[in-house]
Each structure stands twice: as C-alpha cells, then as structure tokens.
C-alpha positions in Angstrom: -142.4 30.3 2.3 -141.4 26.8 1.3 -143.2 24.9 -1.2 -144.8 22.4 1.2 -146.3 25.2 3.2 -147.7 26.8 -0.1 -149.2 23.4 -1.1 -150.6 23.2 2.4 -152.0 26.9 2.4 -153.7 26.2 -1.1 -155.5 22.8 0.3 -156.6 25.0 3.5 -157.6 28.0 1.3 -159.8 25.9 -0.9 -161.3 24.5 2.0 -162.1 27.9 3.5 -163.5 29.3 0.1 -166.1 26.5 -0.1 -169.5 27.5 -1.4 -172.8 27.4 -0.1 -173.6 24.0 -1.8 -170.2 22.4 -1.0 -168.6 20.7 -4.1 -167.3 17.4 -4.2 -163.5 19.2 -4.5 -164.1 20.8 -1.3 -165.2 17.8 0.4 -162.0 16.0 -0.7 -159.9 18.6 0.7 -161.5 18.4 4.1 -161.0 14.6 3.9 -157.3 15.0 3.2 -157.1 17.3 6.4 -159.0 14.7 8.3 -156.6 11.9 7.1 -153.4 13.9 8.1 -154.8 14.6 11.5 -157.2 12.0 12.5 -154.7 9.6 13.9 -152.9 12.3 16.0 -156.1 13.4 17.4 -157.5 10.1 18.2 -154.3 9.3 20.0 -154.4 12.4 22.0 -157.9 11.9 23.0 -157.3 8.1 23.7 -154.4 9.2 26.2 -156.8 11.5 28.1 -159.9 9.0 28.1 -158.2 5.7 28.0 -161.1 4.2 26.3 -161.3 3.6 22.5 -165.0 4.1 22.1 -165.0 7.3 23.8 -161.8 8.4 21.8 -163.4 7.4 18.5 -166.5 9.3 19.5 -164.8 12.5 20.4 -162.5 12.2 17.5 -165.7 12.2 15.3 -167.4 14.9 17.1 -164.1 17.2 17.0 -164.1 16.9 13.0 -167.7 17.4 12.7 -167.1 20.6 14.6 -164.3 21.6 12.6 -166.2 21.1 9.5 -169.2 23.0 10.7 -166.9 26.0 11.7 -164.1 25.7 8.9 -165.3 29.4 7.8 -163.9 30.7 11.3 -160.5 29.5 10.9 -158.5 32.7 10.2 -155.2 31.3 9.4 -155.4 28.2 7.3 -152.0 27.0 8.2 -153.1 26.7 11.8 -155.4 23.8 11.2 -153.6 21.3 13.2 -153.5 23.8 16.3 -157.0 24.7 15.7 -158.2 20.9 15.5 -156.4 20.1 18.7 -158.0 23.1 20.5 -161.2 21.8 19.6 -160.3 18.2 20.7 -159.0 19.5 24.0 -162.2 21.4 24.7 -164.4 18.2 23.6 -162.5 16.1 26.1 -162.8 18.5 28.8 -166.5 19.1 28.1 -167.0 15.0 28.4 -165.3 15.0 31.9 -167.6 18.1 33.0 -170.6 16.4 31.9 -169.9 12.9 33.0 -168.4 14.3 36.4 -165.7 11.9 36.2 -161.9 12.1 35.7 -159.8 9.8 33.6 -158.1 6.6 35.5 -155.8 4.0 34.2 -156.2 0.6 34.7 -152.5 -0.4 34.1 -153.2 -4.3 33.8 -155.6 -3.3 31.0 -153.5 -1.2 29.2 -150.6 -3.8 29.5 -153.0 -6.4 28.2 -153.7 -4.2 25.0 -150.0 -3.9 24.6 -149.5 -7.9 24.8 -152.5 -8.1 22.4 -150.9 -6.2 19.7 -148.3 -8.9 19.5 -145.8 -7.3 21.6 -144.2 -9.6 24.2 -142.8 -7.6 27.2 -140.1 -9.1 29.5 -140.9 -8.8 33.4 -138.2 -6.1 33.5 -140.1 -4.1 30.9 -143.3 -4.7 32.7 -141.8 -3.3 36.0 -140.4 -0.4 34.0 -143.8 0.3 32.3 -145.5 -0.1 35.7 -143.1 2.4 37.4 -143.2 4.9 34.8 -147.1 4.8 34.8 -147.1 5.6 38.3 -144.9 8.4 38.0 -147.1 9.9 35.3 -150.4 9.4 37.1 -148.7 11.2 40.1 -147.9 14.3 37.9 -150.5 17.3 38.0 -153.0 17.4 35.1 -151.3 20.4 33.6 -148.0 18.2 33.3 -149.7 15.3 32.0 -151.3 17.6 29.3 -147.6 19.0 28.4 -146.9 15.3 27.9 -150.0 14.5 25.9 -149.6 17.4 23.7 -145.7 17.1 23.1 -145.4 13.4 22.6 -148.8 12.1 21.9 -150.1 14.6 19.7 -146.5 15.6 18.2 -147.4 19.3 18.4 -144.4 21.9 18.2 -143.8 24.3 21.3 -145.4 27.0 19.5 -148.7 25.3 19.2 -148.8 24.1 22.6 -148.2 27.5 24.0 -151.3 28.8 22.0 -153.5 25.9 23.0 -152.6 26.5 26.7 -152.2 30.1 26.4 -148.9 30.5 27.7 -145.6 31.9 26.5 -143.8 29.3 24.4 -140.5 29.6 26.3 -142.3 28.8 29.7 -143.7 25.8 27.9 -140.3 24.7 26.7 -138.9 25.4 30.1 -141.5 23.4 32.1 -141.5 20.5 29.5 -137.9 20.0 29.7 -137.8 20.1 33.4 -140.5 17.8 33.6 -138.6 15.3 31.7 -135.6 15.8 33.8 -137.5 15.2 37.0 -139.0 11.9 35.5 -135.7 10.6 34.2 -134.1 11.1 37.5 -137.0 9.6 39.5 -136.6 6.3 36.8 -133.0 6.2 37.5 -133.6 6.0 41.3 
C-alpha cells in the first residue's frame, strides 16, 4: 500500500472511530473529507438537476446523511464511492418525490457559460448545441455512465459498484458510447 493510501486510511479510520460526543479533531477529519469530495458531488448532482439551488441542497443533504451514517462505512478507503452512492440515491429520490425528470434548457446553459467570461464562437455554439442534443438523446443509463465517469471523475471499478454491474461491462459500454458519440459528431 502506498503512502497516500495509508494516510487516507488513517484519516478515514479516525472519522470512523469517533466517540459518542465527537471531538473537534474528528469534525476536522470529516471536514477534510467534505472538502475533497464536495465539488465533485455538486457537479455530479448539477449535471443531473441542471439547477444550482437544487444541486446545492442535495449536496448538503448527501454530506449530512454521510456524517450521520459514517459508522456504517465498512471500508474507509471507499468513502468516495460511498458518497456518490448516497448522492445518486438523493437525486433519484428527488425526482421520485417531485414526479419530474431533468430537462435542459440549452440557451440557459449557454448563457451560464458566457456569464463565466467564456466567449464562444458561432461554430463552437453550434457544436455545443449538436453535442447537447446527442447527449439528451441517450438513455438515462448512458447519461449516467458519462456523468459518473466524466463529471464525477470516478474510476470504472467505483462506477461498477454504484451501478451494480461488472467493471468490464461498464468499460465496454462506456467506450462504445464514446465511439458512437464521436461518429455522430463527425457526421
């Protein structure tokens, strides 16, 4: 085991071994876990919800649930997988409760990109529009592969655990999906 994994395991173990009262040091350790993973969780949720306020709310709910249930985490090295499983469940519950599905207003998304100081040429705007329509035409599971791999930056092994599928199947489907998207973009 390399040194970074040993340090990570010690950090996670100290969180898991918290006392009933919860010392300041344990709160700091969970804070560190939050800092390392909050942005990835937020961007993953935002990619599903397309609403900043809802993504922020669900990110908070995800970490509150994680803090409340940290003692149930069996392998502290799988914290990232565990937190994304919680986030995925939170967003699925959100859609189930609200009886709605995510929709993307491309013009709104484009305005957000422009508002961040990025100027897109008309050709780039056309390419983004074409790519957006290709992605929205994918099945929800295919969109989930892209979100977990690209937005959440999870390794295939963790994606396989989250989706309860074999890692080789996930890799195969992901790379075939990329090939199909690339072929469609080139046409």
